PDB file of N, H, CA, C and O in Angstrom:
ATOM      1  N   MET A   1     -44.568  21.427  13.888  1.00  0.00           N
ATOM      2  CA  MET A   1     -44.100  21.184  12.783  1.00  0.00           C
ATOM      3  C   MET A   1     -44.564  21.701  11.353  1.00  0.00           C
ATOM      4  O   MET A   1     -45.479  21.124  10.765  1.00  0.00           O
ATOM      5  N   ASP A   2     -43.951  22.739  10.839  1.00  0.00           N
ATOM      6  H   ASP A   2     -43.209  23.207  11.317  1.00  0.00           H
ATOM      7  CA  ASP A   2     -44.700  23.127   9.896  1.00  0.00           C
ATOM      8  C   ASP A   2     -45.044  23.017   8.934  1.00  0.00           C
ATOM      9  O   ASP A   2     -44.016  23.239   8.295  1.00  0.00           O
ATOM     10  N   PRO A   3     -46.169  22.722   7.888  1.00  0.00           N
ATOM     11  CA  PRO A   3     -46.687  21.966   6.795  1.00  0.00           C
ATOM     12  C   PRO A   3     -45.965  22.045   5.697  1.00  0.00           C
ATOM     13  O   PRO A   3     -46.321  21.410   4.705  1.00  0.00           O
ATOM     14  N   GLU A   4     -45.003  22.713   5.680  1.00  0.00           N
ATOM     15  H   GLU A   4     -44.713  23.229   6.486  1.00  0.00           H
ATOM     16  CA  GLU A   4     -43.888  22.608   4.638  1.00  0.00           C
ATOM     17  C   GLU A   4     -43.343  21.112   4.554  1.00  0.00           C
ATOM     18  O   GLU A   4     -43.328  20.116   3.830  1.00  0.00           O
ATOM     19  N   ALA A   5     -42.819  21.718   6.016  1.00  0.00           N
ATOM     20  H   ALA A   5     -42.831  22.528   6.604  1.00  0.00           H
ATOM     21  CA  ALA A   5     -41.818  19.973   6.671  1.00  0.00           C
ATOM     22  C   ALA A   5     -42.329  18.807   6.699  1.00  0.00           C
ATOM     23  O   ALA A   5     -41.717  17.757   6.506  1.00  0.00           O
ATOM     24  N   SER A   6     -44.246  19.017   7.101  1.00  0.00           N
ATOM     25  H   SER A   6     -44.742  19.871   7.257  1.00  0.00           H
ATOM     26  CA  SER A   6     -44.987  17.605   7.034  1.00  0.00           C
ATOM     27  C   SER A   6     -45.370  17.691   5.732  1.00  0.00           C
ATOM     28  O   SER A   6     -46.355  17.086   5.309  1.00  0.00           O
ATOM     29  N   ARG A   7     -44.902  18.164   5.273  1.00  0.00           N
ATOM     30  H   ARG A   7     -44.102  18.655   5.617  1.00  0.00           H
ATOM     31  CA  ARG A   7     -45.581  17.842   3.426  1.00  0.00           C
ATOM     32  C   ARG A   7     -44.308  17.205   2.955  1.00  0.00           C
ATOM     33  O   ARG A   7     -44.629  16.604   1.930  1.00  0.00           O
ATOM     34  N   LYS A   8     -42.886  17.007   3.201  1.00  0.00           N
ATOM     35  H   LYS A   8     -42.625  17.495   4.034  1.00  0.00           H
ATOM     36  CA  LYS A   8     -42.140  17.133   2.883  1.00  0.00           C
ATOM     37  C   LYS A   8     -41.485  15.378   3.620  1.00  0.00           C
ATOM     38  O   LYS A   8     -40.911  14.428   3.086  1.00  0.00           O
ATOM     39  N   ALA A   9     -41.850  15.594   4.742  1.00  0.00           N
ATOM     40  H   ALA A   9     -42.316  16.366   5.176  1.00  0.00           H
ATOM     41  CA  ALA A   9     -41.760  14.317   5.616  1.00  0.00           C
ATOM     42  C   ALA A   9     -42.792  13.238   5.456  1.00  0.00           C
ATOM     43  O   ALA A   9     -42.598  12.082   5.833  1.00  0.00           O
ATOM     44  N   ARG A  10     -44.311  13.813   4.666  1.00  0.00           N
ATOM     45  H   ARG A  10     -44.468  14.752   4.360  1.00  0.00           H
ATOM     46  CA  ARG A  10     -45.107  12.611   3.914  1.00  0.00           C
ATOM     47  C   ARG A  10     -44.757  12.624   2.774  1.00  0.00           C
ATOM     48  O   ARG A  10     -45.475  11.762   2.268  1.00  0.00           O
ATOM     49  N   GLU A  11     -44.247  12.947   2.147  1.00  0.00           N
ATOM     50  H   GLU A  11     -43.663  13.648   2.558  1.00  0.00           H
ATOM     51  CA  GLU A  11     -44.020  12.217   0.343  1.00  0.00           C
ATOM     52  C   GLU A  11     -42.080  11.624   0.709  1.00  0.00           C
ATOM     53  O   GLU A  11     -41.526  10.888  -0.108  1.00  0.00           O
ATOM     54  N   SER A  12     -41.451  12.026   1.796  1.00  0.00           N
ATOM     55  H   SER A  12     -41.900  12.624   2.460  1.00  0.00           H
ATOM     56  CA  SER A  12     -40.023  11.357   2.036  1.00  0.00           C
ATOM     57  C   SER A  12     -40.864   9.911   2.500  1.00  0.00           C
ATOM     58  O   SER A  12     -40.156   9.856   1.495  1.00  0.00           O
ATOM     59  N   LEU A  13     -41.477   8.923   2.871  1.00  0.00           N
ATOM     60  H   LEU A  13     -42.052   8.968   3.688  1.00  0.00           H
ATOM     61  CA  LEU A  13     -42.188   8.277   3.707  1.00  0.00           C
ATOM     62  C   LEU A  13     -43.047   7.765   2.264  1.00  0.00           C
ATOM     63  O   LEU A  13     -43.020   6.564   1.995  1.00  0.00           O
ATOM     64  N   GLU A  14     -43.612   8.478   1.586  1.00  0.00           N
ATOM     65  H   GLU A  14     -43.634   9.454   1.804  1.00  0.00           H
ATOM     66  CA  GLU A  14     -44.361   7.621   0.432  1.00  0.00           C
ATOM     67  C   GLU A  14     -43.402   7.206  -0.200  1.00  0.00           C
ATOM     68  O   GLU A  14     -43.408   5.999  -0.444  1.00  0.00           O
ATOM     69  N   LEU A  15     -42.324   7.973  -0.657  1.00  0.00           N
ATOM     70  H   LEU A  15     -42.319   8.953  -0.459  1.00  0.00           H
ATOM     71  CA  LEU A  15     -40.819   7.392  -1.728  1.00  0.00           C
ATOM     72  C   LEU A  15     -40.480   5.977  -0.968  1.00  0.00           C
ATOM     73  O   LEU A  15     -40.591   4.821  -1.376  1.00  0.00           O
ATOM     74  N   ALA A  16     -40.040   6.485   0.252  1.00  0.00           N
ATOM     75  H   ALA A  16     -39.950   7.424   0.582  1.00  0.00           H
ATOM     76  CA  ALA A  16     -39.541   5.207   0.922  1.00  0.00           C
ATOM     77  C   ALA A  16     -40.761   3.847   0.683  1.00  0.00           C
ATOM     78  O   ALA A  16     -40.354   2.833   0.116  1.00  0.00           O
ATOM     79  N   PHE A  17     -41.799   3.897   1.011  1.00  0.00           N
ATOM     80  H   PHE A  17     -42.129   4.721   1.472  1.00  0.00           H
ATOM     81  CA  PHE A  17     -42.903   3.203   1.009  1.00  0.00           C
ATOM     82  C   PHE A  17     -42.652   2.282  -0.203  1.00  0.00           C
ATOM     83  O   PHE A  17     -42.399   1.077  -0.190  1.00  0.00           O
ATOM     84  N   GLN A  18     -42.795   3.221  -1.381  1.00  0.00           N
ATOM     85  H   GLN A  18     -43.000   4.199  -1.391  1.00  0.00           H
ATOM     86  CA  GLN A  18     -43.054   2.938  -2.789  1.00  0.00           C
ATOM     87  C   GLN A  18     -41.247   1.672  -3.042  1.00  0.00           C
ATOM     88  O   GLN A  18     -41.338   0.616  -3.669  1.00  0.00           O
ATOM     89  N   MET A  19     -40.337   1.987  -2.624  1.00  0.00           N
ATOM     90  H   MET A  19     -40.263   2.844  -2.115  1.00  0.00           H
ATOM     91  CA  MET A  19     -39.490   1.713  -3.047  1.00  0.00           C
ATOM     92  C   MET A  19     -39.732   0.066  -1.983  1.00  0.00           C
ATOM     93  O   MET A  19     -39.408  -1.050  -2.388  1.00  0.00           O
ATOM     94  N   SER A  20     -40.221   0.297  -0.928  1.00  0.00           N
ATOM     95  H   SER A  20     -40.485   1.204  -0.599  1.00  0.00           H
ATOM     96  CA  SER A  20     -39.761  -1.080   0.014  1.00  0.00           C
ATOM     97  C   SER A  20     -41.197  -1.807  -1.018  1.00  0.00           C
ATOM     98  O   SER A  20     -40.820  -2.946  -1.295  1.00  0.00           O
ATOM     99  N   ASN A  21     -42.233  -1.636  -1.475  1.00  0.00           N
ATOM    100  H   ASN A  21     -42.539  -0.711  -1.250  1.00  0.00           H
ATOM    101  CA  ASN A  21     -42.946  -2.277  -2.753  1.00  0.00           C
ATOM    102  C   ASN A  21     -42.004  -3.099  -3.183  1.00  0.00           C
ATOM    103  O   ASN A  21     -41.803  -4.250  -2.798  1.00  0.00           O
ATOM    104  N   ILE A  22     -41.096  -2.147  -4.449  1.00  0.00           N
ATOM    105  H   ILE A  22     -41.259  -1.212  -4.762  1.00  0.00           H
ATOM    106  CA  ILE A  22     -40.974  -2.433  -5.269  1.00  0.00           C
ATOM    107  C   ILE A  22     -39.449  -3.759  -4.449  1.00  0.00           C
ATOM    108  O   ILE A  22     -39.106  -4.752  -5.092  1.00  0.00           O
ATOM    109  N   LEU A  23     -39.004  -3.524  -3.469  1.00  0.00           N
ATOM    110  H   LEU A  23     -39.282  -2.718  -2.947  1.00  0.00           H
ATOM    111  CA  LEU A  23     -38.318  -4.590  -2.796  1.00  0.00           C
ATOM    112  C   LEU A  23     -39.067  -5.586  -2.472  1.00  0.00           C
ATOM    113  O   LEU A  23     -38.583  -6.713  -2.583  1.00  0.00           O
ATOM    114  N   GLU A  24     -40.454  -5.426  -1.983  1.00  0.00           N
ATOM    115  H   GLU A  24     -40.848  -4.511  -1.892  1.00  0.00           H
ATOM    116  CA  GLU A  24     -41.459  -6.349  -1.781  1.00  0.00           C
ATOM    117  C   GLU A  24     -40.765  -6.923  -0.135  1.00  0.00           C
ATOM    118  O   GLU A  24     -40.783  -8.132   0.099  1.00  0.00           O
ATOM    119  N   THR A  25     -40.216  -5.993   0.849  1.00  0.00           N
ATOM    120  H   THR A  25     -40.202  -5.011   0.659  1.00  0.00           H
ATOM    121  CA  THR A  25     -40.642  -5.801   1.891  1.00  0.00           C
ATOM    122  C   THR A  25     -41.594  -6.411   3.060  1.00  0.00           C
ATOM    123  O   THR A  25     -41.291  -6.866   4.163  1.00  0.00           O
ATOM    124  N   GLY A  26     -42.931  -6.248   2.381  1.00  0.00           N
ATOM    125  H   GLY A  26     -43.177  -5.879   1.485  1.00  0.00           H
ATOM    126  CA  GLY A  26     -43.899  -6.842   2.982  1.00  0.00           C
ATOM    127  C   GLY A  26     -43.797  -5.898   4.312  1.00  0.00           C
ATOM    128  O   GLY A  26     -44.023  -6.454   5.387  1.00  0.00           O
ATOM    129  N   LEU A  27     -43.441  -4.376   4.312  1.00  0.00           N
ATOM    130  H   LEU A  27     -43.258  -3.925   3.439  1.00  0.00           H
ATOM    131  CA  LEU A  27     -43.584  -3.698   5.431  1.00  0.00           C
ATOM    132  C   LEU A  27     -44.864  -2.999   5.060  1.00  0.00           C
ATOM    133  O   LEU A  27     -45.242  -2.795   3.906  1.00  0.00           O
ATOM    134  N   ASP A  28     -45.868  -2.447   6.828  1.00  0.00           N
ATOM    135  H   ASP A  28     -45.562  -2.613   7.765  1.00  0.00           H
ATOM    136  CA  ASP A  28     -46.610  -1.718   5.856  1.00  0.00           C
ATOM    137  C   ASP A  28     -46.689  -0.103   5.953  1.00  0.00           C
ATOM    138  O   ASP A  28     -45.668   0.011   6.631  1.00  0.00           O
ATOM    139  N   ARG A  29     -47.082   1.082   5.805  1.00  0.00           N
ATOM    140  H   ARG A  29     -47.912   0.990   5.254  1.00  0.00           H
ATOM    141  CA  ARG A  29     -46.673   2.167   5.897  1.00  0.00           C
ATOM    142  C   ARG A  29     -46.039   2.917   7.686  1.00  0.00           C
ATOM    143  O   ARG A  29     -45.060   3.567   8.052  1.00  0.00           O
ATOM    144  N   HIS A  30     -47.138   2.399   8.278  1.00  0.00           N
ATOM    145  H   HIS A  30     -47.934   1.871   7.981  1.00  0.00           H
ATOM    146  CA  HIS A  30     -46.550   2.584   9.908  1.00  0.00           C
ATOM    147  C   HIS A  30     -45.519   1.865  10.272  1.00  0.00           C
ATOM    148  O   HIS A  30     -44.674   2.257  11.078  1.00  0.00           O
ATOM    149  N   THR A  31     -45.512   0.497   9.569  1.00  0.00           N
ATOM    150  H   THR A  31     -46.198   0.178   8.915  1.00  0.00           H
ATOM    151  CA  THR A  31     -44.086  -0.228  10.181  1.00  0.00           C
ATOM    152  C   THR A  31     -42.865   0.821   9.549  1.00  0.00           C
ATOM    153  O   THR A  31     -41.794   1.113  10.082  1.00  0.00           O
ATOM    154  N   LEU A  32     -43.261   1.153   8.589  1.00  0.00           N
ATOM    155  H   LEU A  32     -44.131   0.916   8.156  1.00  0.00           H
ATOM    156  CA  LEU A  32     -41.939   1.487   7.728  1.00  0.00           C
ATOM    157  C   LEU A  32     -41.367   2.859   8.307  1.00  0.00           C
ATOM    158  O   LEU A  32     -40.161   3.085   8.405  1.00  0.00           O
ATOM    159  N   SER A  33     -42.906   4.216   8.875  1.00  0.00           N
ATOM    160  H   SER A  33     -43.885   4.032   8.795  1.00  0.00           H
ATOM    161  CA  SER A  33     -42.430   4.728   9.445  1.00  0.00           C
ATOM    162  C   SER A  33     -42.059   4.942  10.628  1.00  0.00           C
ATOM    163  O   SER A  33     -41.661   6.016  11.078  1.00  0.00           O
ATOM    164  N   VAL A  34     -42.216   3.525  11.414  1.00  0.00           N
ATOM    165  H   VAL A  34     -42.540   2.652  11.048  1.00  0.00           H
ATOM    166  CA  VAL A  34     -41.560   3.699  12.750  1.00  0.00           C
ATOM    167  C   VAL A  34     -40.123   3.151  12.657  1.00  0.00           C
ATOM    168  O   VAL A  34     -39.258   3.504  13.458  1.00  0.00           O
ATOM    169  N   LEU A  35     -39.922   2.390  11.786  1.00  0.00           N
ATOM    170  H   LEU A  35     -40.625   2.103  11.135  1.00  0.00           H
ATOM    171  CA  LEU A  35     -38.553   2.313  11.508  1.00  0.00           C
ATOM    172  C   LEU A  35     -37.939   3.355  11.180  1.00  0.00           C
ATOM    173  O   LEU A  35     -37.144   3.685  12.061  1.00  0.00           O
ATOM    174  N   VAL A  36     -37.948   4.071  10.247  1.00  0.00           N
ATOM    175  H   VAL A  36     -38.593   3.803   9.532  1.00  0.00           H
ATOM    176  CA  VAL A  36     -37.179   5.046   9.735  1.00  0.00           C
ATOM    177  C   VAL A  36     -37.258   6.517  11.146  1.00  0.00           C
ATOM    178  O   VAL A  36     -36.315   7.263  11.408  1.00  0.00           O
ATOM    179  N   ALA A  37     -38.496   6.545  11.745  1.00  0.00           N
ATOM    180  H   ALA A  37     -39.263   5.939  11.532  1.00  0.00           H
ATOM    181  CA  ALA A  37     -38.186   7.541  12.721  1.00  0.00           C
ATOM    182  C   ALA A  37     -37.061   6.671  13.472  1.00  0.00           C
ATOM    183  O   ALA A  37     -35.900   7.050  13.321  1.00  0.00           O
ATOM    184  N   LEU A  38     -37.265   5.702  14.153  1.00  0.00           N
ATOM    185  H   LEU A  38     -38.209   5.394  14.276  1.00  0.00           H
ATOM    186  CA  LEU A  38     -35.508   4.828  14.752  1.00  0.00           C
ATOM    187  C   LEU A  38     -34.457   5.240  14.038  1.00  0.00           C
ATOM    188  O   LEU A  38     -33.669   6.049  14.528  1.00  0.00           O
ATOM    189  N   CYS A  39     -34.294   4.746  12.788  1.00  0.00           N
ATOM    190  H   CYS A  39     -34.935   4.089  12.390  1.00  0.00           H
ATOM    191  CA  CYS A  39     -33.263   5.149  12.438  1.00  0.00           C
ATOM    192  C   CYS A  39     -32.805   6.702  12.570  1.00  0.00           C
ATOM    193  O   CYS A  39     -31.755   7.153  12.113  1.00  0.00           O
ATOM    194  N   GLU A  40     -33.591   7.285  13.136  1.00  0.00           N
ATOM    195  H   GLU A  40     -34.444   6.919  13.507  1.00  0.00           H
ATOM    196  CA  GLU A  40     -33.404   8.597  12.528  1.00  0.00           C
ATOM    197  C   GLU A  40     -33.304   9.558  14.098  1.00  0.00           C
ATOM    198  O   GLU A  40     -33.416  10.761  14.332  1.00  0.00           O
ATOM    199  N   LYS A  41     -33.074   8.504  14.856  1.00  0.00           N
ATOM    200  H   LYS A  41     -32.983   7.527  14.666  1.00  0.00           H
ATOM    201  CA  LYS A  41     -33.162   8.546  16.420  1.00  0.00           C
ATOM    202  C   LYS A  41     -31.438   8.331  16.789  1.00  0.00           C
ATOM    203  O   LYS A  41     -30.684   8.784  17.650  1.00  0.00           O
ATOM    204  N   GLY A  42     -31.297   7.382  15.627  1.00  0.00           N
ATOM    205  H   GLY A  42     -31.909   7.014  14.927  1.00  0.00           H
ATOM    206  CA  GLY A  42     -30.012   6.602  15.881  1.00  0.00           C
ATOM    207  C   GLY A  42     -29.715   5.297  15.917  1.00  0.00           C
ATOM    208  O   GLY A  42     -28.608   4.882  16.259  1.00  0.00           O
ATOM    209  N   LEU A  43     -30.476   4.714  15.642  1.00  0.00           N
ATOM    210  H   LEU A  43     -31.375   5.051  15.365  1.00  0.00           H
ATOM    211  CA  LEU A  43     -30.725   3.651  15.714  1.00  0.00           C
ATOM    212  C   LEU A  43     -29.858   2.522  14.345  1.00  0.00           C
ATOM    213  O   LEU A  43     -30.069   2.703  13.146  1.00  0.00           O
ATOM    214  N   ASN A  44     -29.169   1.718  14.741  1.00  0.00           N
ATOM    215  H   ASN A  44     -28.998   1.571  15.715  1.00  0.00           H
ATOM    216  CA  ASN A  44     -28.107   0.800  13.366  1.00  0.00           C
ATOM    217  C   ASN A  44     -29.415   0.121  12.627  1.00  0.00           C
ATOM    218  O   ASN A  44     -29.940  -0.919  13.025  1.00  0.00           O
ATOM    219  N   PRO A  45     -29.827   0.837  11.555  1.00  0.00           N
ATOM    220  CA  PRO A  45     -30.602   0.357  10.179  1.00  0.00           C
ATOM    221  C   PRO A  45     -30.202  -0.907  10.244  1.00  0.00           C
ATOM    222  O   PRO A  45     -31.001  -1.515  10.957  1.00  0.00           O
ATOM    223  N   GLU A  46     -28.980  -1.918   9.675  1.00  0.00           N
ATOM    224  H   GLU A  46     -28.332  -1.424   9.095  1.00  0.00           H
ATOM    225  CA  GLU A  46     -29.122  -3.354   9.731  1.00  0.00           C
ATOM    226  C   GLU A  46     -29.080  -3.576  10.508  1.00  0.00           C
ATOM    227  O   GLU A  46     -28.635  -4.724  10.516  1.00  0.00           O
ATOM    228  N   SER A  47     -29.385  -3.028  12.129  1.00  0.00           N
ATOM    229  H   SER A  47     -29.747  -2.095  12.123  1.00  0.00           H
ATOM    230  CA  SER A  47     -29.690  -3.927  13.625  1.00  0.00           C
ATOM    231  C   SER A  47     -31.091  -4.024  13.335  1.00  0.00           C
ATOM    232  O   SER A  47     -31.565  -5.149  13.493  1.00  0.00           O
ATOM    233  N   LEU A  48     -31.969  -3.007  12.899  1.00  0.00           N
ATOM    234  H   LEU A  48     -31.584  -2.094  12.770  1.00  0.00           H
ATOM    235  CA  LEU A  48     -33.316  -3.101  12.758  1.00  0.00           C
ATOM    236  C   LEU A  48     -34.009  -4.161  11.620  1.00  0.00           C
ATOM    237  O   LEU A  48     -35.006  -4.876  11.718  1.00  0.00           O
ATOM    238  N   ALA A  49     -32.964  -3.936  10.391  1.00  0.00           N
ATOM    239  H   ALA A  49     -32.154  -3.355  10.311  1.00  0.00           H
ATOM    240  CA  ALA A  49     -33.394  -4.929   9.759  1.00  0.00           C
ATOM    241  C   ALA A  49     -32.907  -6.283  10.097  1.00  0.00           C
ATOM    242  O   ALA A  49     -33.627  -7.016   9.419  1.00  0.00           O
ATOM    243  N   ALA A  50     -32.063  -7.049  10.786  1.00  0.00           N
ATOM    244  H   ALA A  50     -31.478  -6.453  11.337  1.00  0.00           H
ATOM    245  CA  ALA A  50     -31.836  -8.468  11.727  1.00  0.00           C
ATOM    246  C   ALA A  50     -33.325  -8.377  12.556  1.00  0.00           C
ATOM    247  O   ALA A  50     -34.125  -9.244  12.207  1.00  0.00           O
ATOM    248  N   LEU A  51     -33.626  -7.772  13.231  1.00  0.00           N
ATOM    249  H   LEU A  51     -32.976  -7.068  13.515  1.00  0.00           H
ATOM    250  CA  LEU A  51     -34.602  -7.632  14.047  1.00  0.00           C
ATOM    251  C   LEU A  51     -36.004  -7.744  13.116  1.00  0.00           C
ATOM    252  O   LEU A  51     -36.632  -8.785  12.924  1.00  0.00           O
ATOM    253  N   VAL A  52     -36.329  -6.429  12.595  1.00  0.00           N
ATOM    254  H   VAL A  52     -35.818  -5.583  12.751  1.00  0.00           H
ATOM    255  CA  VAL A  52     -37.609  -7.886  11.811  1.00  0.00           C
ATOM    256  C   VAL A  52     -37.369  -8.666  11.198  1.00  0.00           C
ATOM    257  O   VAL A  52     -38.333  -9.428  11.266  1.00  0.00           O
ATOM    258  N   LYS A  53     -36.112  -9.369  10.068  1.00  0.00           N
ATOM    259  H   LYS A  53     -35.328  -8.751  10.013  1.00  0.00           H
ATOM    260  CA  LYS A  53     -36.563 -10.819  10.056  1.00  0.00           C
ATOM    261  C   LYS A  53     -36.580 -11.684  11.203  1.00  0.00           C
ATOM    262  O   LYS A  53     -37.407 -12.588  11.323  1.00  0.00           O
ATOM    263  N   GLU A  54     -35.864 -11.480  11.883  1.00  0.00           N
ATOM    264  H   GLU A  54     -35.192 -10.746  11.786  1.00  0.00           H
ATOM    265  CA  GLU A  54     -36.232 -12.245  13.416  1.00  0.00           C
ATOM    266  C   GLU A  54     -37.448 -12.342  13.984  1.00  0.00           C
ATOM    267  O   GLU A  54     -37.958 -13.441  14.204  1.00  0.00           O
ATOM    268  N   LEU A  55     -37.859 -11.544  14.192  1.00  0.00           N
ATOM    269  H   LEU A  55     -37.445 -10.651  14.014  1.00  0.00           H
ATOM    270  CA  LEU A  55     -39.219 -11.432  14.274  1.00  0.00           C
ATOM    271  C   LEU A  55     -39.979 -11.672  13.273  1.00  0.00           C
ATOM    272  O   LEU A  55     -41.171 -11.486  13.518  1.00  0.00           O
ATOM    273  N   ARG A  56     -39.694 -12.076  12.055  1.00  0.00           N
ATOM    274  H   ARG A  56     -38.726 -12.227  11.855  1.00  0.00           H
ATOM    275  CA  ARG A  56     -41.153 -12.244  10.987  1.00  0.00           C
ATOM    276  C   ARG A  56     -40.364 -14.185  11.299  1.00  0.00           C
ATOM    277  O   ARG A  56     -41.192 -15.065  11.060  1.00  0.00           O
ATOM    278  N   ARG A  57     -39.207 -14.606  11.683  1.00  0.00           N
ATOM    279  H   ARG A  57     -38.534 -13.891  11.877  1.00  0.00           H
ATOM    280  CA  ARG A  57     -39.515 -15.773  11.560  1.00  0.00           C
ATOM    281  C   ARG A  57     -40.044 -16.734  13.046  1.00  0.00           C
ATOM    282  O   ARG A  57     -40.104 -17.958  13.167  1.00  0.00           O
ATOM    283  N   GLU A  58     -40.370 -15.671  14.029  1.00  0.00           N
ATOM    284  H   GLU A  58     -40.321 -14.677  13.930  1.00  0.00           H
ATOM    285  CA  GLU A  58     -40.866 -16.477  14.903  1.00  0.00           C
ATOM    286  C   GLU A  58     -42.114 -16.979  14.899  1.00  0.00           C
ATOM    287  O   GLU A  58     -42.899 -16.164  14.414  1.00  0.00           O
ATOM    288  N   PRO A  59     -42.665 -18.067  15.267  1.00  0.00           N
ATOM    289  CA  PRO A  59     -44.343 -18.449  14.713  1.00  0.00           C
ATOM    290  C   PRO A  59     -44.954 -17.837  15.659  1.00  0.00           C
ATOM    291  O   PRO A  59     -44.764 -17.960  16.869  1.00  0.00           O
ATOM    292  N   GLN A  60     -46.091 -16.815  14.827  1.00  0.00           N
ATOM    293  H   GLN A  60     -46.246 -16.715  13.844  1.00  0.00           H
ATOM    294  CA  GLN A  60     -47.101 -15.840  15.576  1.00  0.00           C
ATOM    295  C   GLN A  60     -47.821 -17.057  16.644  1.00  0.00           C
ATOM    296  O   GLN A  60     -48.366 -18.088  16.248  1.00  0.00           O
ATOM    297  N   THR A  61     -47.650 -16.604  18.179  1.00  0.00           N
ATOM    298  H   THR A  61     -47.207 -15.767  18.501  1.00  0.00           H
ATOM    299  CA  THR A  61     -48.404 -17.556  18.831  1.00  0.00           C
ATOM    300  C   THR A  61     -49.523 -16.855  19.640  1.00  0.00           C
ATOM    301  O   THR A  61     -49.180 -15.978  20.432  1.00  0.00           O
ATOM    302  N   ASN A  62     -50.695 -17.136  19.520  1.00  0.00           N
ATOM    303  H   ASN A  62     -50.974 -17.849  18.877  1.00  0.00           H
ATOM    304  CA  ASN A  62     -52.257 -16.596  20.358  1.00  0.00           C
ATOM    305  C   ASN A  62     -52.396 -17.683  20.992  1.00  0.00           C
ATOM    306  O   ASN A  62     -52.631 -18.835  20.629  1.00  0.00           O
ATOM    307  N   PRO A  63     -52.145 -16.968  22.453  1.00  0.00           N
ATOM    308  CA  PRO A  63     -52.677 -17.884  23.645  1.00  0.00           C
ATOM    309  C   PRO A  63     -53.623 -18.636  23.695  1.00  0.00           C
ATOM    310  O   PRO A  63     -53.610 -19.610  24.447  1.00  0.00           O
ATOM    311  N   THR A  64     -54.672 -18.342  22.889  1.00  0.00           N
ATOM    312  H   THR A  64     -54.683 -17.550  22.278  1.00  0.00           H
ATOM    313  CA  THR A  64     -55.905 -18.880  23.504  1.00  0.00           C
ATOM    314  C   THR A  64     -56.142 -19.843  22.150  1.00  0.00           C
ATOM    315  O   THR A  64     -57.153 -20.539  22.064  1.00  0.00           O
ATOM    316  N   ALA A  65     -55.034 -19.818  21.015  1.00  0.00           N
ATOM    317  H   ALA A  65     -54.212 -19.253  21.085  1.00  0.00           H
ATOM    318  CA  ALA A  65     -55.135 -20.841  20.118  1.00  0.00           C
ATOM    319  C   ALA A  65     -54.677 -22.246  20.280  1.00  0.00           C
ATOM    320  O   ALA A  65     -55.018 -23.313  19.768  1.00  0.00           O
ATOM    321  N   THR A  66     -53.553 -21.796  21.398  1.00  0.00           N
ATOM    322  H   THR A  66     -53.276 -20.930  21.813  1.00  0.00           H
ATOM    323  CA  THR A  66     -52.653 -22.866  21.697  1.00  0.00           C
ATOM    324  C   THR A  66     -53.315 -23.377  23.039  1.00  0.00           C
ATOM    325  O   THR A  66     -52.673 -24.328  23.485  1.00  0.00           O
ATOM    326  N   SER A  67     -54.180 -23.105  23.657  1.00  0.00           N
ATOM    327  H   SER A  67     -54.702 -22.333  23.295  1.00  0.00           H
ATOM    328  CA  SER A  67     -54.887 -23.279  25.115  1.00  0.00           C
ATOM    329  C   SER A  67     -55.878 -24.688  24.119  1.00  0.00           C
ATOM    330  O   SER A  67     -56.378 -24.690  22.994  1.00  0.00           O
ATOM    331  N   THR A  68     -55.800 -25.705  25.189  1.00  0.00           N
ATOM    332  H   THR A  68     -55.394 -25.703  26.103  1.00  0.00           H
ATOM    333  CA  THR A  68     -56.721 -27.164  24.393  1.00  0.00           C
ATOM    334  C   THR A  68     -57.870 -26.679  25.529  1.00  0.00           C
ATOM    335  O   THR A  68     -57.816 -26.193  26.659  1.00  0.00           O
ATOM    336  N   VAL A  69     -58.975 -27.097  24.566  1.00  0.00           N
ATOM    337  H   VAL A  69     -59.019 -27.492  23.649  1.00  0.00           H
ATOM    338  CA  VAL A  69     -60.533 -27.300  25.258  1.00  0.00           C
ATOM    339  C   VAL A  69     -60.914 -28.581  25.133  1.00  0.00           C
ATOM    340  O   VAL A  69     -60.960 -29.048  23.995  1.00  0.00           O
ATOM    341  N   PRO A  70     -61.233 -29.334  26.168  1.00  0.00           N
ATOM    342  CA  PRO A  70     -61.824 -30.563  26.206  1.00  0.00           C
ATOM    343  C   PRO A  70     -63.088 -30.751  25.453  1.00  0.00           C
ATOM    344  O   PRO A  70     -64.003 -29.930  25.389  1.00  0.00           O
ATOM    345  N   THR A  71     -63.047 -31.806  24.943  1.00  0.00           N
ATOM    346  H   THR A  71     -62.304 -32.473  24.995  1.00  0.00           H
ATOM    347  CA  THR A  71     -63.712 -32.355  23.684  1.00  0.00           C
ATOM    348  C   THR A  71     -64.937 -33.371  24.577  1.00  0.00           C
ATOM    349  O   THR A  71     -64.616 -34.011  25.578  1.00  0.00           O
ATOM    350  N   PHE A  72     -65.985 -33.369  24.154  1.00  0.00           N
ATOM    351  H   PHE A  72     -66.245 -32.849  23.341  1.00  0.00           H
ATOM    352  CA  PHE A  72     -66.773 -34.149  24.743  1.00  0.00           C
ATOM    353  C   PHE A  72     -67.415 -35.236  23.563  1.00  0.00           C
ATOM    354  O   PHE A  72     -67.502 -34.782  22.422  1.00  0.00           O
ATOM    355  N   PRO A  73     -67.811 -36.476  23.770  1.00  0.00           N
ATOM    356  CA  PRO A  73     -67.927 -37.427  23.042  1.00  0.00           C
ATOM    357  C   PRO A  73     -69.624 -36.892  23.187  1.00  0.00           C
ATOM    358  O   PRO A  73     -70.516 -37.502  22.597  1.00  0.00           O
TER     359      PRO A  73
END
């Protein structure tokens, strides 16, 4: 990617990130860049939004946190 195209891509991502913050989406720059890249590859933005919402709804499980450790008196 030439320097000018790279600069424009960074500026576009920064603008999208600012809009994301205004809308209080809770997306970080990396996640937003992945979602933008997926849209550019042809994935449906509404489907991606639904996926993000669904993933946020699922409880975060940590295998070590759910295992029970015996306690001794």
